[in-house]
MARGU-279411 format. One record per residue (C-alpha): residue number from 1; residue in one letter; x, z, y. Coordinates in nm, 2 decimals, always signed. Each point is the difference from the previous one (the first is absolute). Layout:
N
<pt seq="NUM" type="A" X="X" Z="Z" Y="Y"/>
...
***
This chain:
274
<pt seq="1" type="M" X="+3.87" Z="-0.26" Y="-4.47"/>
<pt seq="2" type="E" X="-0.32" Z="+0.19" Y="-0.05"/>
<pt seq="3" type="N" X="-0.16" Z="-0.32" Y="-0.13"/>
<pt seq="4" type="T" X="+0.28" Z="-0.05" Y="-0.26"/>
<pt seq="5" type="S" X="+0.00" Z="+0.36" Y="-0.11"/>
<pt seq="6" type="T" X="-0.38" Z="-0.01" Y="-0.05"/>
<pt seq="7" type="N" X="+0.02" Z="-0.33" Y="-0.20"/>
<pt seq="8" type="G" X="+0.26" Z="+0.16" Y="-0.22"/>
<pt seq="9" type="V" X="-0.22" Z="+0.29" Y="-0.08"/>
<pt seq="10" type="L" X="-0.29" Z="-0.22" Y="-0.07"/>
<pt seq="11" type="T" X="+0.20" Z="-0.22" Y="-0.24"/>
<pt seq="12" type="H" X="+0.13" Z="+0.31" Y="-0.19"/>
<pt seq="13" type="L" X="-0.35" Z="+0.13" Y="-0.04"/>
<pt seq="14" type="S" X="-0.12" Z="-0.33" Y="-0.12"/>
<pt seq="15" type="L" X="+0.27" Z="-0.01" Y="-0.27"/>
<pt seq="16" type="L" X="-0.09" Z="+0.35" Y="-0.11"/>
<pt seq="17" type="E" X="-0.36" Z="-0.11" Y="-0.03"/>
<pt seq="18" type="V" X="+0.09" Z="-0.30" Y="-0.21"/>
<pt seq="19" type="R" X="+0.22" Z="+0.20" Y="-0.24"/>
<pt seq="20" type="A" X="-0.27" Z="+0.26" Y="-0.04"/>
<pt seq="21" type="L" X="-0.26" Z="-0.26" Y="-0.08"/>
<pt seq="22" type="S" X="+0.23" Z="-0.18" Y="-0.25"/>
<pt seq="23" type="R" X="+0.08" Z="+0.32" Y="-0.19"/>
<pt seq="24" type="G" X="-0.37" Z="+0.09" Y="-0.02"/>
<pt seq="25" type="G" X="+0.08" Z="+0.36" Y="-0.01"/>
<pt seq="26" type="P" X="-0.23" Z="+0.29" Y="-0.04"/>
<pt seq="27" type="E" X="-0.25" Z="+0.13" Y="+0.25"/>
<pt seq="28" type="P" X="+0.25" Z="+0.19" Y="+0.22"/>
<pt seq="29" type="Q" X="+0.19" Z="-0.33" Y="+0.05"/>
<pt seq="30" type="R" X="-0.32" Z="-0.18" Y="+0.10"/>
<pt seq="31" type="S" X="-0.08" Z="+0.28" Y="+0.24"/>
<pt seq="32" type="R" X="+0.35" Z="-0.04" Y="+0.15"/>
<pt seq="33" type="V" X="-0.06" Z="-0.37" Y="+0.04"/>
<pt seq="34" type="R" X="-0.32" Z="+0.06" Y="+0.20"/>
<pt seq="35" type="E" X="+0.19" Z="+0.24" Y="+0.23"/>
<pt seq="36" type="L" X="+0.27" Z="-0.26" Y="+0.05"/>
<pt seq="37" type="R" X="-0.26" Z="-0.26" Y="+0.09"/>
<pt seq="38" type="G" X="-0.15" Z="+0.23" Y="+0.26"/>
<pt seq="39" type="E" X="+0.34" Z="+0.07" Y="+0.15"/>
<pt seq="40" type="A" X="+0.08" Z="-0.37" Y="+0.01"/>
<pt seq="41" type="E" X="-0.33" Z="-0.07" Y="+0.18"/>
<pt seq="42" type="E" X="+0.06" Z="+0.27" Y="+0.25"/>
<pt seq="43" type="L" X="+0.35" Z="-0.13" Y="+0.08"/>
<pt seq="44" type="R" X="-0.14" Z="-0.35" Y="+0.05"/>
<pt seq="45" type="G" X="-0.24" Z="+0.14" Y="+0.25"/>
<pt seq="46" type="V" X="+0.28" Z="+0.18" Y="+0.18"/>
<pt seq="47" type="R" X="+0.20" Z="-0.32" Y="+0.00"/>
<pt seq="48" type="D" X="-0.28" Z="-0.20" Y="+0.15"/>
<pt seq="49" type="Q" X="-0.06" Z="+0.26" Y="+0.27"/>
<pt seq="50" type="L" X="+0.37" Z="+0.00" Y="+0.10"/>
<pt seq="51" type="E" X="+0.01" Z="-0.38" Y="+0.01"/>
<pt seq="52" type="A" X="-0.31" Z="+0.00" Y="+0.22"/>
<pt seq="53" type="E" X="+0.15" Z="+0.25" Y="+0.24"/>
<pt seq="54" type="I" X="+0.32" Z="-0.19" Y="+0.03"/>
<pt seq="55" type="R" X="-0.19" Z="-0.32" Y="+0.08"/>
<pt seq="56" type="A" X="-0.20" Z="+0.18" Y="+0.26"/>
<pt seq="57" type="R" X="+0.30" Z="+0.15" Y="+0.17"/>
<pt seq="58" type="K" X="+0.17" Z="-0.34" Y="+0.02"/>
<pt seq="59" type="R" X="-0.31" Z="-0.15" Y="+0.15"/>
<pt seq="60" type="L" X="-0.02" Z="+0.27" Y="+0.26"/>
<pt seq="61" type="Q" X="+0.36" Z="-0.04" Y="+0.10"/>
<pt seq="62" type="E" X="-0.06" Z="-0.38" Y="+0.04"/>
<pt seq="63" type="L" X="-0.30" Z="+0.06" Y="+0.22"/>
<pt seq="64" type="R" X="+0.19" Z="+0.26" Y="+0.22"/>
<pt seq="65" type="S" X="+0.29" Z="-0.24" Y="+0.04"/>
<pt seq="66" type="S" X="-0.23" Z="-0.29" Y="+0.11"/>
<pt seq="67" type="A" X="-0.20" Z="+0.23" Y="+0.24"/>
<pt seq="68" type="D" X="+0.30" Z="+0.15" Y="+0.19"/>
<pt seq="69" type="P" X="+0.03" Z="-0.18" Y="+0.33"/>
<pt seq="70" type="P" X="+0.34" Z="-0.11" Y="+0.13"/>
<pt seq="71" type="A" X="+0.19" Z="+0.26" Y="+0.20"/>
<pt seq="72" type="G" X="-0.06" Z="-0.20" Y="+0.32"/>
<pt seq="73" type="E" X="-0.38" Z="+0.02" Y="-0.04"/>
<pt seq="74" type="L" X="-0.02" Z="+0.37" Y="-0.07"/>
<pt seq="75" type="L" X="+0.04" Z="+0.12" Y="+0.36"/>
<pt seq="76" type="P" X="-0.28" Z="-0.22" Y="+0.14"/>
<pt seq="77" type="L" X="-0.23" Z="+0.11" Y="-0.29"/>
<pt seq="78" type="M" X="+0.08" Z="+0.37" Y="+0.09"/>
<pt seq="79" type="R" X="-0.08" Z="-0.06" Y="+0.37"/>
<pt seq="80" type="R" X="-0.32" Z="-0.18" Y="-0.10"/>
<pt seq="81" type="H" X="-0.10" Z="+0.30" Y="-0.22"/>
<pt seq="82" type="S" X="+0.07" Z="+0.24" Y="+0.28"/>
<pt seq="83" type="D" X="-0.20" Z="-0.21" Y="+0.25"/>
<pt seq="84" type="L" X="-0.30" Z="-0.01" Y="-0.24"/>
<pt seq="85" type="K" X="+0.01" Z="+0.38" Y="-0.04"/>
<pt seq="86" type="Q" X="+0.00" Z="+0.05" Y="+0.37"/>
<pt seq="87" type="R" X="-0.30" Z="-0.25" Y="+0.04"/>
<pt seq="88" type="L" X="-0.19" Z="+0.19" Y="-0.27"/>
<pt seq="89" type="H" X="+0.07" Z="+0.33" Y="+0.17"/>
<pt seq="90" type="V" X="-0.13" Z="-0.14" Y="+0.33"/>
<pt seq="91" type="H" X="-0.31" Z="-0.15" Y="-0.17"/>
<pt seq="92" type="H" X="-0.08" Z="+0.34" Y="-0.16"/>
<pt seq="93" type="L" X="+0.06" Z="+0.18" Y="+0.33"/>
<pt seq="94" type="I" X="-0.24" Z="-0.22" Y="+0.20"/>
<pt seq="95" type="G" X="-0.27" Z="-0.01" Y="-0.26"/>
<pt seq="96" type="G" X="+0.01" Z="-0.37" Y="-0.09"/>
<pt seq="97" type="F" X="-0.04" Z="-0.15" Y="+0.35"/>
<pt seq="98" type="D" X="+0.18" Z="-0.32" Y="+0.08"/>
<pt seq="99" type="A" X="+0.33" Z="+0.08" Y="+0.18"/>
<pt seq="100" type="V" X="+0.35" Z="-0.12" Y="+0.07"/>
<pt seq="101" type="R" X="+0.31" Z="+0.21" Y="+0.06"/>
<pt seq="102" type="T" X="+0.14" Z="+0.01" Y="+0.35"/>
<pt seq="103" type="R" X="+0.30" Z="+0.16" Y="+0.18"/>
<pt seq="104" type="Q" X="+0.22" Z="-0.04" Y="-0.31"/>
<pt seq="105" type="G" X="-0.24" Z="+0.20" Y="-0.22"/>
<pt seq="106" type="R" X="-0.05" Z="+0.29" Y="+0.24"/>
<pt seq="107" type="A" X="-0.36" Z="-0.11" Y="+0.07"/>
<pt seq="108" type="V" X="-0.28" Z="-0.22" Y="-0.14"/>
<pt seq="109" type="C" X="-0.24" Z="-0.22" Y="+0.18"/>
<pt seq="110" type="V" X="-0.35" Z="+0.04" Y="-0.15"/>
<pt seq="111" type="F" X="-0.27" Z="-0.26" Y="+0.02"/>
<pt seq="112" type="V" X="-0.37" Z="+0.12" Y="+0.00"/>
<pt seq="113" type="Q" X="-0.24" Z="-0.29" Y="-0.06"/>
<pt seq="114" type="T" X="-0.36" Z="+0.05" Y="+0.12"/>
<pt seq="115" type="A" X="-0.32" Z="-0.17" Y="-0.12"/>
<pt seq="116" type="Y" X="-0.37" Z="+0.02" Y="+0.02"/>
<pt seq="117" type="E" X="-0.25" Z="-0.13" Y="-0.25"/>
<pt seq="118" type="G" X="+0.27" Z="-0.19" Y="-0.18"/>
<pt seq="119" type="V" X="+0.14" Z="-0.17" Y="+0.31"/>
<pt seq="120" type="F" X="+0.36" Z="+0.08" Y="+0.10"/>
<pt seq="121" type="L" X="+0.01" Z="+0.08" Y="+0.37"/>
<pt seq="122" type="E" X="+0.32" Z="+0.15" Y="+0.14"/>
<pt seq="123" type="T" X="+0.34" Z="+0.13" Y="-0.11"/>
<pt seq="124" type="F" X="+0.15" Z="+0.31" Y="+0.16"/>
<pt seq="125" type="N" X="+0.37" Z="+0.08" Y="-0.03"/>
<pt seq="126" type="M" X="+0.17" Z="+0.34" Y="+0.00"/>
<pt seq="127" type="E" X="+0.37" Z="+0.10" Y="-0.04"/>
<pt seq="128" type="L" X="+0.05" Z="+0.33" Y="-0.19"/>
<pt seq="129" type="E" X="+0.35" Z="+0.15" Y="+0.05"/>
<pt seq="130" type="L" X="+0.12" Z="+0.16" Y="-0.32"/>
<pt seq="131" type="K" X="+0.31" Z="+0.18" Y="+0.11"/>
<pt seq="132" type="P" X="+0.08" Z="+0.27" Y="+0.09"/>
<pt seq="133" type="R" X="-0.38" Z="+0.06" Y="-0.05"/>
<pt seq="134" type="V" X="-0.31" Z="-0.21" Y="-0.03"/>
<pt seq="135" type="Q" X="-0.15" Z="-0.07" Y="+0.34"/>
<pt seq="136" type="I" X="-0.20" Z="-0.27" Y="+0.18"/>
<pt seq="137" type="G" X="+0.20" Z="-0.26" Y="+0.17"/>
<pt seq="138" type="R" X="-0.10" Z="-0.33" Y="+0.17"/>
<pt seq="139" type="H" X="-0.35" Z="-0.13" Y="-0.06"/>
<pt seq="140" type="N" X="-0.29" Z="-0.21" Y="+0.14"/>
<pt seq="141" type="I" X="-0.27" Z="+0.25" Y="-0.10"/>
<pt seq="142" type="P" X="-0.27" Z="+0.03" Y="+0.28"/>
<pt seq="143" type="P" X="+0.07" Z="+0.30" Y="+0.22"/>
<pt seq="144" type="F" X="-0.35" Z="+0.15" Y="-0.07"/>
<pt seq="145" type="I" X="+0.08" Z="+0.04" Y="-0.38"/>
<pt seq="146" type="P" X="+0.11" Z="+0.37" Y="-0.03"/>
<pt seq="147" type="L" X="+0.33" Z="-0.06" Y="-0.17"/>
<pt seq="148" type="Q" X="+0.15" Z="+0.35" Y="+0.05"/>
<pt seq="149" type="S" X="-0.32" Z="+0.17" Y="-0.12"/>
<pt seq="150" type="L" X="+0.00" Z="-0.22" Y="-0.31"/>
<pt seq="151" type="A" X="+0.37" Z="+0.07" Y="-0.07"/>
<pt seq="152" type="E" X="-0.07" Z="+0.38" Y="+0.02"/>
<pt seq="153" type="Q" X="-0.32" Z="-0.02" Y="-0.22"/>
<pt seq="154" type="S" X="+0.17" Z="-0.20" Y="-0.27"/>
<pt seq="155" type="H" X="+0.34" Z="+0.18" Y="+0.01"/>
<pt seq="156" type="L" X="+0.21" Z="-0.31" Y="+0.08"/>
<pt seq="157" type="Q" X="+0.33" Z="+0.17" Y="-0.08"/>
<pt seq="158" type="T" X="-0.09" Z="+0.05" Y="-0.37"/>
<pt seq="159" type="D" X="-0.27" Z="-0.27" Y="-0.06"/>
<pt seq="160" type="A" X="+0.05" Z="-0.31" Y="+0.20"/>
<pt seq="161" type="G" X="-0.24" Z="-0.19" Y="-0.23"/>
<pt seq="162" type="A" X="-0.29" Z="+0.24" Y="+0.09"/>
<pt seq="163" type="F" X="+0.07" Z="-0.05" Y="+0.37"/>
<pt seq="164" type="L" X="+0.00" Z="-0.38" Y="-0.04"/>
<pt seq="165" type="S" X="-0.33" Z="+0.02" Y="-0.20"/>
<pt seq="166" type="M" X="-0.16" Z="+0.19" Y="+0.28"/>
<pt seq="167" type="L" X="+0.13" Z="-0.23" Y="+0.26"/>
<pt seq="168" type="S" X="-0.12" Z="-0.30" Y="-0.20"/>
<pt seq="169" type="Q" X="-0.35" Z="+0.16" Y="-0.02"/>
<pt seq="170" type="H" X="-0.01" Z="+0.06" Y="+0.37"/>
<pt seq="171" type="L" X="+0.12" Z="-0.35" Y="+0.09"/>
<pt seq="172" type="N" X="-0.24" Z="-0.17" Y="-0.24"/>
<pt seq="173" type="A" X="-0.29" Z="+0.21" Y="+0.14"/>
<pt seq="174" type="F" X="+0.10" Z="-0.10" Y="+0.35"/>
<pt seq="175" type="V" X="+0.02" Z="-0.37" Y="-0.07"/>
<pt seq="176" type="G" X="-0.32" Z="+0.03" Y="-0.20"/>
<pt seq="177" type="R" X="-0.19" Z="+0.15" Y="+0.29"/>
<pt seq="178" type="R" X="+0.14" Z="-0.26" Y="+0.23"/>
<pt seq="179" type="R" X="-0.09" Z="-0.28" Y="-0.23"/>
<pt seq="180" type="Q" X="-0.36" Z="+0.13" Y="-0.03"/>
<pt seq="181" type="L" X="-0.03" Z="+0.00" Y="+0.38"/>
<pt seq="182" type="Q" X="+0.13" Z="-0.36" Y="+0.00"/>
<pt seq="183" type="L" X="-0.26" Z="-0.10" Y="-0.26"/>
<pt seq="184" type="V" X="-0.28" Z="+0.17" Y="+0.20"/>
<pt seq="185" type="Q" X="+0.10" Z="-0.20" Y="+0.31"/>
<pt seq="186" type="E" X="+0.01" Z="-0.33" Y="-0.21"/>
<pt seq="187" type="Q" X="-0.31" Z="+0.05" Y="-0.21"/>
<pt seq="188" type="H" X="-0.24" Z="+0.21" Y="+0.21"/>
<pt seq="189" type="R" X="-0.02" Z="-0.15" Y="+0.34"/>
<pt seq="190" type="S" X="-0.31" Z="+0.20" Y="+0.09"/>
<pt seq="191" type="V" X="+0.19" Z="+0.33" Y="-0.05"/>
<pt seq="192" type="E" X="+0.20" Z="+0.08" Y="+0.31"/>
<pt seq="193" type="V" X="+0.32" Z="+0.20" Y="-0.02"/>
<pt seq="194" type="M" X="-0.02" Z="+0.24" Y="+0.30"/>
<pt seq="195" type="E" X="+0.32" Z="+0.20" Y="-0.07"/>
<pt seq="196" type="S" X="+0.29" Z="+0.03" Y="-0.25"/>
<pt seq="197" type="N" X="+0.35" Z="+0.15" Y="+0.01"/>
<pt seq="198" type="L" X="+0.33" Z="-0.14" Y="-0.13"/>
<pt seq="199" type="L" X="-0.02" Z="+0.21" Y="-0.32"/>
<pt seq="200" type="C" X="-0.36" Z="-0.12" Y="-0.06"/>
<pt seq="201" type="S" X="-0.09" Z="+0.36" Y="-0.07"/>
<pt seq="202" type="V" X="-0.29" Z="-0.01" Y="+0.25"/>
<pt seq="203" type="L" X="-0.25" Z="-0.29" Y="+0.04"/>
<pt seq="204" type="V" X="-0.31" Z="-0.02" Y="+0.22"/>
<pt seq="205" type="L" X="-0.24" Z="-0.28" Y="-0.09"/>
<pt seq="206" type="L" X="-0.32" Z="-0.12" Y="+0.17"/>
<pt seq="207" type="F" X="-0.28" Z="-0.10" Y="-0.24"/>
<pt seq="208" type="T" X="-0.32" Z="-0.18" Y="+0.09"/>
<pt seq="209" type="A" X="-0.30" Z="+0.10" Y="-0.22"/>
<pt seq="210" type="P" X="-0.30" Z="-0.22" Y="-0.04"/>
<pt seq="211" type="P" X="-0.28" Z="-0.05" Y="+0.08"/>
<pt seq="212" type="E" X="+0.02" Z="+0.16" Y="+0.34"/>
<pt seq="213" type="K" X="+0.37" Z="-0.09" Y="+0.04"/>
<pt seq="214" type="T" X="+0.08" Z="+0.37" Y="+0.03"/>
<pt seq="215" type="A" X="+0.36" Z="+0.09" Y="+0.08"/>
<pt seq="216" type="L" X="+0.18" Z="+0.25" Y="-0.21"/>
<pt seq="217" type="L" X="+0.35" Z="+0.13" Y="+0.06"/>
<pt seq="218" type="C" X="+0.19" Z="+0.07" Y="-0.32"/>
<pt seq="219" type="T" X="+0.32" Z="+0.21" Y="+0.00"/>
<pt seq="220" type="L" X="+0.22" Z="+0.01" Y="-0.30"/>
<pt seq="221" type="K" X="+0.29" Z="+0.25" Y="-0.03"/>
<pt seq="222" type="Y" X="+0.27" Z="-0.03" Y="-0.27"/>
<pt seq="223" type="A" X="+0.13" Z="+0.36" Y="-0.03"/>
<pt seq="224" type="D" X="+0.19" Z="-0.08" Y="-0.31"/>
<pt seq="225" type="L" X="+0.27" Z="-0.25" Y="+0.11"/>
<pt seq="226" type="G" X="+0.08" Z="-0.08" Y="-0.36"/>
<pt seq="227" type="S" X="-0.35" Z="-0.15" Y="-0.05"/>
<pt seq="228" type="C" X="-0.18" Z="-0.32" Y="+0.10"/>
<pt seq="229" type="L" X="-0.34" Z="+0.18" Y="+0.01"/>
<pt seq="230" type="P" X="-0.13" Z="+0.21" Y="+0.29"/>
<pt seq="231" type="G" X="-0.05" Z="+0.37" Y="-0.05"/>
<pt seq="232" type="Q" X="-0.26" Z="+0.02" Y="+0.28"/>
<pt seq="233" type="V" X="-0.28" Z="-0.24" Y="+0.11"/>
<pt seq="234" type="H" X="-0.21" Z="+0.08" Y="+0.30"/>
<pt seq="235" type="L" X="-0.29" Z="-0.20" Y="+0.16"/>
<pt seq="236" type="D" X="-0.12" Z="+0.02" Y="+0.36"/>
<pt seq="237" type="C" X="-0.32" Z="-0.16" Y="+0.12"/>
<pt seq="238" type="E" X="-0.25" Z="+0.04" Y="+0.29"/>
<pt seq="239" type="D" X="-0.26" Z="+0.06" Y="-0.26"/>
<pt seq="240" type="S" X="+0.14" Z="+0.32" Y="-0.15"/>
<pt seq="241" type="R" X="-0.24" Z="-0.02" Y="-0.30"/>
<pt seq="242" type="L" X="+0.15" Z="-0.33" Y="-0.12"/>
<pt seq="243" type="P" X="+0.34" Z="+0.13" Y="-0.12"/>
<pt seq="244" type="E" X="-0.18" Z="+0.28" Y="-0.19"/>
<pt seq="245" type="S" X="-0.22" Z="-0.24" Y="-0.19"/>
<pt seq="246" type="P" X="+0.06" Z="-0.03" Y="-0.38"/>
<pt seq="247" type="E" X="+0.10" Z="-0.37" Y="+0.03"/>
<pt seq="248" type="W" X="+0.27" Z="+0.07" Y="+0.26"/>
<pt seq="249" type="R" X="+0.12" Z="+0.31" Y="-0.19"/>
<pt seq="250" type="S" X="+0.05" Z="-0.22" Y="-0.30"/>
<pt seq="251" type="C" X="+0.19" Z="-0.25" Y="+0.22"/>
<pt seq="252" type="C" X="+0.24" Z="+0.28" Y="+0.12"/>
<pt seq="253" type="D" X="+0.06" Z="+0.09" Y="-0.37"/>
<pt seq="254" type="T" X="+0.08" Z="-0.36" Y="-0.08"/>
<pt seq="255" type="L" X="+0.24" Z="-0.02" Y="+0.29"/>
<pt seq="256" type="R" X="+0.19" Z="+0.31" Y="-0.13"/>
<pt seq="257" type="K" X="+0.03" Z="-0.14" Y="-0.35"/>
<pt seq="258" type="T" X="+0.04" Z="-0.38" Y="+0.05"/>
<pt seq="259" type="P" X="+0.26" Z="-0.21" Y="+0.19"/>
<pt seq="260" type="L" X="-0.14" Z="-0.07" Y="+0.34"/>
<pt seq="261" type="H" X="-0.04" Z="-0.38" Y="-0.02"/>
<pt seq="262" type="R" X="-0.18" Z="+0.04" Y="-0.33"/>
<pt seq="263" type="A" X="-0.23" Z="+0.28" Y="+0.12"/>
<pt seq="264" type="L" X="-0.10" Z="-0.21" Y="+0.30"/>
<pt seq="265" type="A" X="-0.08" Z="-0.30" Y="-0.22"/>
<pt seq="266" type="G" X="-0.23" Z="+0.22" Y="-0.21"/>
<pt seq="267" type="M" X="-0.17" Z="+0.14" Y="+0.32"/>
<pt seq="268" type="K" X="-0.05" Z="-0.35" Y="+0.13"/>
<pt seq="269" type="K" X="-0.15" Z="-0.11" Y="-0.33"/>
<pt seq="270" type="S" X="-0.25" Z="+0.29" Y="+0.00"/>
<pt seq="271" type="R" X="-0.08" Z="-0.09" Y="+0.36"/>
<pt seq="272" type="M" X="+0.12" Z="+0.33" Y="+0.14"/>
<pt seq="273" type="I" X="+0.21" Z="-0.19" Y="+0.26"/>
<pt seq="274" type="L" X="+0.01" Z="-0.35" Y="+0.14"/>
***
């Protein structure tokens, strides 16, 4: 109806324009013609805009009709949406670690992958109970990893992601120290491992220094359990002057800053040990 009415007005204006031109009236008439032309052009713009809006609304209705799923498919989609929201919440809660829901959503089992120097070593699993409050459930974490202390330091109740990050750091440091010890035993047969504990936080090594084949006892203590590097390095020798020499002081500094197997390789290359 709006289109018909608009066309009628335009037709009437066109007739007035023709009559005015045919009479060739004075200047006021020519001015009126110009006004009518402007009004006609404006009405054409309004008409085009209305037609474009009508076409857009029809197209939108068609798209909505084609996009609406059948009633039988709506409930599965809603359940899927709810499931994805829960998964996203759990993912945010645990800080992006791989996990699966257990106990009908009341807990999550988190997988902590460890690696050293780009080589994957071991995966540890831990179940975190979410209800009625976040707490540590079943797990295969070594008993010497201070779980309760880490939970308190990282505020497990409010930031499970921070707790898992600290746990991952400690586990990776532990397997890193253990891997270094394995590499020492494989690559440096002349270095004898005299003592080590399960946590690999204390190592006692026996070096043989040329040319007299002098024996030196090296003790490494890893005070920071979240690190693969020792905080303390101490040398013992029958010749008390040898550990105090600049060369062996430099070796101790290298042992504090470099992974053990690499530090020993450098010491062997510089002929500090056999």
